[in-house]
Structures are given as structure tokens and as C-alpha cells.
C-alpha positions as CSV (number, residue, x, y, z in Angstrom):
1,M,16.8,18.0,21.0
2,W,19.3,19.5,23.6
3,L,16.9,22.4,24.5
4,L,14.1,19.9,25.0
5,G,16.1,17.6,27.2
6,R,16.0,14.9,24.5
7,L,12.2,14.9,24.6
8,Y,10.8,13.6,21.3
9,P,7.2,12.7,20.2
10,D,6.2,9.1,19.6
11,H,4.7,7.8,16.4
12,K,1.1,8.4,17.7
13,S,1.8,12.1,18.3
14,I,3.3,12.5,14.9
15,A,0.4,10.7,13.2
16,E,-2.1,12.9,15.1
17,F,-0.2,16.1,14.2
18,R,-0.3,15.1,10.5
19,R,-4.0,14.3,10.7
20,V,-4.9,17.6,12.4
21,H,-2.6,19.8,10.2
22,R,-2.9,17.8,7.0
23,D,-3.3,20.8,4.7
24,A,-0.4,22.7,6.3
25,V,1.9,19.7,6.0
26,T,0.9,19.3,2.3
27,A,1.5,23.0,1.6
28,A,4.9,22.9,3.3
29,G,5.9,19.8,1.3
30,A,4.8,21.5,-2.0
31,K,6.8,24.7,-1.1
32,L,9.9,22.6,-0.3
33,I,9.6,20.9,-3.8
34,R,9.3,24.3,-5.5
35,F,12.4,25.5,-3.6
36,A,14.4,22.4,-4.7
37,R,13.3,23.0,-8.3
38,V,14.5,26.6,-8.2
39,C,17.9,25.3,-6.8
40,G,18.2,22.9,-9.7
41,L,17.8,19.8,-7.5
42,I,14.7,18.7,-9.4
43,R,14.6,18.6,-13.2
44,G,11.2,16.9,-13.6
45,E,12.2,15.1,-16.8
46,W,12.4,11.5,-15.5
47,I,10.2,10.5,-12.6
48,A,10.5,7.0,-11.1
49,I,7.3,5.6,-9.5
50,D,7.0,2.6,-7.2
51,G,4.7,1.4,-4.4
52,S,5.4,0.2,-0.9
53,K,3.1,-1.6,1.5
54,F,2.8,-0.2,5.0
55,R,1.1,-2.1,7.8
56,A,-2.1,-0.5,9.1
57,V,-3.0,0.0,12.8
58,A,-6.3,-1.9,12.4
59,S,-6.3,-5.5,13.4
60,I,-7.1,-8.4,11.1
61,D,-10.3,-9.1,12.9
62,T,-11.4,-5.5,12.6
63,V,-10.9,-5.4,8.9
64,R,-12.6,-8.7,8.4
65,E,-15.6,-7.5,10.3
66,R,-15.8,-4.3,8.3
67,L,-15.6,-6.1,5.0
68,A,-18.3,-8.6,6.1
69,L,-20.6,-5.7,7.1
70,Q,-20.0,-4.1,3.8
71,R,-20.9,-7.3,1.9
72,C,-23.9,-7.7,4.0
73,L,-25.2,-4.2,3.3
74,D,-24.5,-4.6,-0.4
75,S,-26.6,-7.9,-0.4
76,L,-29.4,-6.1,1.5
77,E,-29.4,-3.3,-1.0
78,K,-29.8,-5.8,-3.9
79,A,-32.5,-7.6,-2.0
80,D,-34.4,-4.3,-1.4
81,T,-35.0,-4.1,-5.1
82,E,-36.8,-7.4,-5.2
83,P,-40.5,-7.7,-4.4
84,E,-41.8,-9.2,-1.1
85,T,-38.4,-8.9,0.6
86,K,-38.4,-8.1,4.3
87,I,-35.4,-6.3,5.7
88,D,-34.7,-5.6,9.4
89,Q,-34.1,-1.9,9.4
90,S,-32.8,-1.9,12.9
91,A,-30.0,-4.4,11.9
92,V,-29.2,-2.2,8.9
93,Q,-28.9,0.9,11.1
94,A,-26.7,-1.0,13.6
95,A,-24.4,-2.1,10.8
96,L,-24.1,1.5,9.5
97,E,-23.3,2.8,12.9
98,K,-20.6,0.2,13.4
99,L,-19.1,1.1,10.0
100,K,-19.0,4.8,11.0
101,Q,-17.1,4.0,14.2
102,N,-14.4,2.1,12.4
103,P,-11.1,4.0,13.0
104,E,-9.6,2.9,9.7
105,P,-12.3,2.5,7.0
106,E,-9.7,2.7,4.2
107,A,-7.5,-0.2,5.4
108,G,-7.6,-3.4,3.3
109,F,-5.8,-6.7,3.0
110,M,-2.5,-6.5,1.1
111,L,0.4,-8.9,0.7
112,V,3.1,-7.9,3.2
113,R,6.0,-10.2,3.6
114,Q,4.0,-13.0,2.0
115,Q,1.1,-12.5,4.5
116,A,-2.3,-10.9,3.9
117,L,-2.3,-8.1,6.4
118,P,-4.3,-4.8,6.8
119,A,-2.1,-2.3,5.0
120,Y,-1.9,0.8,2.7
121,N,-0.1,1.1,-0.6
122,V,2.1,4.2,-0.6
123,Q,2.9,5.4,-4.1
124,T,6.1,7.5,-4.3
125,A,7.4,9.5,-7.2
126,V,11.1,10.3,-7.2
127,D,13.0,12.6,-9.5
128,A,15.8,10.8,-11.3
129,E,18.3,13.8,-11.0
130,H,19.0,13.7,-7.2
131,A,16.5,11.0,-6.0
132,L,14.3,13.5,-4.2
133,I,10.6,12.7,-3.6
134,V,8.4,15.0,-5.6
135,A,5.0,13.5,-4.9
136,H,3.4,10.7,-2.9
137,A,-0.1,9.2,-2.4
138,V,-1.6,6.7,0.0
139,V,-4.1,4.5,-1.9
140,P,-6.2,1.5,-0.7
141,D,-5.5,-0.4,-4.0
142,A,-3.0,-3.2,-3.5
143,S,-2.1,-3.3,-7.2
144,D,0.6,-0.9,-8.4
145,I,-0.5,-1.5,-12.0
146,R,-3.8,0.3,-11.4
147,C,-2.2,3.2,-9.6
148,L,-0.3,4.6,-12.6
149,R,-3.1,6.4,-14.4
150,P,-4.0,8.9,-11.6
151,W,-0.4,10.2,-11.5
152,P,-0.6,12.6,-14.4
153,K,-3.3,14.5,-12.6
154,R,-1.0,15.0,-9.6
155,Q,1.8,16.6,-11.7
156,R,2.2,20.4,-11.7
157,R,4.5,20.7,-14.7
158,P,3.4,20.4,-18.3
159,L,2.8,16.8,-19.1
160,E,5.0,17.0,-22.3
161,Q,8.1,17.5,-20.1
162,I,7.5,14.5,-17.8
163,A,8.1,10.8,-18.3
164,L,7.3,8.1,-15.9
165,R,9.3,5.0,-15.0
166,W,7.4,2.0,-13.8
167,W,9.1,-1.0,-12.2
168,R,6.6,-3.7,-13.1
169,T,6.0,-6.3,-15.8
170,P,3.8,-5.0,-18.7
171,V,0.6,-7.1,-18.6
172,T,-2.9,-6.4,-20.0
173,P,-4.0,-3.9,-17.2
174,M,-0.7,-2.2,-17.5
175,G,-1.2,-1.7,-21.2
176,K,-4.3,0.4,-20.5
177,Q,-2.3,2.6,-18.1
178,V,0.5,3.0,-20.7
179,A,-2.1,3.9,-23.4
180,H,-3.5,6.6,-21.1
181,C,0.0,8.1,-20.6
182,D,0.6,8.2,-24.3
183,A,-2.8,9.9,-24.8
184,V,-1.8,12.8,-22.5
185,G,1.7,13.2,-23.8
186,I,3.7,11.3,-21.2
187,V,6.4,8.9,-22.3
188,P,6.3,5.8,-20.0
189,Y,9.3,3.6,-19.7
190,V,8.5,0.1,-18.6
191,P,11.5,-2.3,-18.1
192,V,10.8,-5.9,-18.6
193,M,11.1,-8.0,-15.4
194,R,13.9,-10.5,-16.0
195,T,14.0,-13.7,-13.9
196,V,17.4,-14.8,-12.6
197,N,18.5,-18.3,-12.2
198,N,19.5,-18.3,-8.5
199,Q,20.4,-22.0,-8.3
200,G,23.9,-23.1,-7.7
201,D,26.5,-20.3,-7.5
202,G,24.5,-18.0,-9.7
203,T,26.4,-18.8,-12.9
204,L,23.9,-21.3,-14.3
205,F,22.3,-20.6,-17.7
206,G,19.3,-18.2,-17.4
207,R,16.2,-17.8,-19.5
208,A,17.9,-15.5,-22.0
209,D,20.2,-18.4,-22.9
210,F,17.2,-20.5,-24.2
211,C,15.6,-19.8,-27.6
212,Y,11.8,-20.3,-27.9
213,E,10.5,-21.8,-31.2
214,P,6.8,-21.0,-31.7
215,E,6.4,-23.4,-34.6
216,T,7.1,-26.4,-32.3
217,D,6.2,-24.8,-29.0
218,S,9.5,-25.7,-27.5
219,Y,12.7,-24.2,-26.2
220,V,16.2,-24.9,-27.5
221,C,18.9,-25.0,-24.8
222,P,22.6,-23.9,-25.3
223,G,23.5,-27.5,-25.8
224,N,21.1,-27.6,-28.9
225,N,18.6,-29.9,-27.1
226,K,14.9,-29.3,-26.9
227,L,12.7,-28.6,-23.9
228,L,9.2,-29.9,-24.7
229,R,6.0,-28.7,-23.1
230,K,4.8,-30.9,-20.3
231,Y,1.8,-29.2,-18.6
232,T,0.0,-25.9,-18.2
233,N,-0.9,-24.4,-14.8
234,H,-4.2,-22.7,-15.4
235,K,-4.3,-21.1,-12.0
236,D,-0.9,-19.4,-12.0
237,R,-0.9,-19.0,-15.8
238,Y,2.3,-20.6,-16.8
239,T,3.5,-23.5,-19.0
240,M,6.3,-25.8,-17.9
241,Y,8.9,-27.0,-20.5
242,K,11.4,-29.8,-19.6
243,A,14.3,-31.5,-21.4
244,S,14.7,-35.3,-21.3
245,A,16.9,-36.8,-18.6
246,G,18.8,-38.6,-21.3
247,D,19.7,-35.4,-23.2
248,C,20.7,-33.6,-20.0
249,G,22.8,-36.5,-18.7
250,A,24.8,-36.7,-21.9
251,C,25.2,-33.0,-22.3
252,S,28.7,-31.5,-21.8
253,L,27.1,-28.2,-20.6
254,K,24.9,-29.8,-17.8
255,S,27.2,-28.5,-15.0
256,R,26.6,-24.9,-16.3
257,C,22.9,-25.4,-16.7
258,T,21.2,-27.3,-13.8
259,Q,21.9,-29.3,-10.7
260,A,18.7,-31.4,-11.3
261,P,18.5,-34.5,-13.4
262,R,17.0,-32.4,-16.2
263,R,16.4,-28.7,-16.9
264,G,13.0,-27.2,-16.7
265,L,11.7,-23.8,-17.8
266,A,8.4,-22.0,-17.1
267,R,6.8,-19.7,-19.6
268,R,4.1,-17.2,-18.7
269,V,0.8,-17.4,-20.4
270,R,-1.1,-14.3,-21.4
271,P,-4.3,-13.7,-19.4
272,N,-6.5,-13.7,-22.6
273,A,-4.6,-16.5,-24.4
274,A,-6.5,-19.7,-25.1
275,Y,-5.0,-22.8,-23.5
276,Q,-4.1,-25.6,-26.0
């Protein structure tokens, strides 16, 4: 920096350099990982994987227009198979040319800070020994759950010596990913996502303090009172259980349980479960 008179490239110059010299940058990164492994900085036994959303350069209107053109072309392709359907070939050609000129054809809408914005999902694999990044991938899929299966193909070491750690709740799509890892000899470790009761000063009873009784479809609180099922939200797939205001009002543990007139508890419903 001193020799250059504190002259440094901006983010556009760095992005252009990476685009032009993509293969060389990838080779340099792979060589650095091999060097770190020789030095004992990477063991390759436990690999933690997680995804981060990065904002794309493309604007919201640009991505919307591209997605609309793609839907239009897909509908025209279906209509082409039907008899007596007239298609304006000039309009199709114009749509194709516009899609080719799009600067970011891979960018899609993803949830970034509670907003649907054009973004990419950057998957990063970190070695658990010294927290060094051993691999990464930029994917257009917003779901981290569907991104686990391709990772075994990116690993260079024998699959029997590698285990993956995945920071997500195991649901039905995740079960397929885990089954694939088991089939190729990878031991996946999936910690259950625990919800924390952040009301009050953080010392109120959490979900682990309540016992679910499948026979009566109810919860039993630490005060030995029952929380009965009130309703099921089919859209967000959860069932709400609540205690009676009378039980909570007379309970000696209410100050340690809730600040509301009565305690409520939500229970997730499996995607394929039948609603009662």
C-alpha cells in the first residue's frame, strides 16, 4: 500500500478481476488449502456448512422483468405443442435477445433482512479445527436445505473421513439430504433448532420445561396445569396450545412462566401430517 501511494482497487475492479481470472483464483485457493492441510491447520474430519445471502447488483425491476420473460417463454413453449396455436416469432426472438443481455441471469429473489431482494446464496464449508474455509459455492437456490447434497461431490478427501455439520432444523427435504450423505459414507450431524423464550428478562420457562402428552394432545406446564389445543394455522403449519386464565392466575409459578394473562405454546406440524 505504501509503494502504491495508498492506491487500492474498488469492489468493481476486484469483481472484474475475479471474473476474468476465475480459474486462476480457484487454483490459488485450492493450493492454499493443500498447504494448510500439510501444515496441520486443516484436519478434514468435521466440516461445518452454512449459507449466507449476499445482495446482487441487479435491481428488483430487472429481476422481475427477467422472471416474467422466462414465464412467458415457458408458456409459449407449452402452447407450441397445441394445435392451431399462432405464436409471434418476432416477439419470441426479442424476448430471447433481452434475456441474453441480462447482466445477472442467475440472480433470484431471496429473503435478506426480512425483505425479498435479488441475491445469491453463498455456501461455505469451514474446517472445525482452526475455522478455516476449505470450500465455498455460490448457488441460486435460496434454501440451504437443498444445498447439502452437492457438497460430497466437491470434497477432495475420501468421503469416509469427512462428516458434515448442518445448522438447520431437520424437516422432510432435509431427511432426503441426510439419507444421501449416509449412502455415500458421510456422517451428518444435525442439531435440533431450539426456540428460546425471550420474553421478560430471559429467565422464563422455555419449551423444554413443558411436557407434551400425545394421548390427550396437550402440554403439561411446570405447575402441573394443562395447555389445551386452541387452533391450527394451516399456512404456517403450527398448532397453538394455551392454558386457562384461571389456572395461570392461581399458579404460584406464573411470575417465572409468562407476563401475559395465560401461557401459550406453539407446536410445529409436520408437512405431511393430516390436520385433525
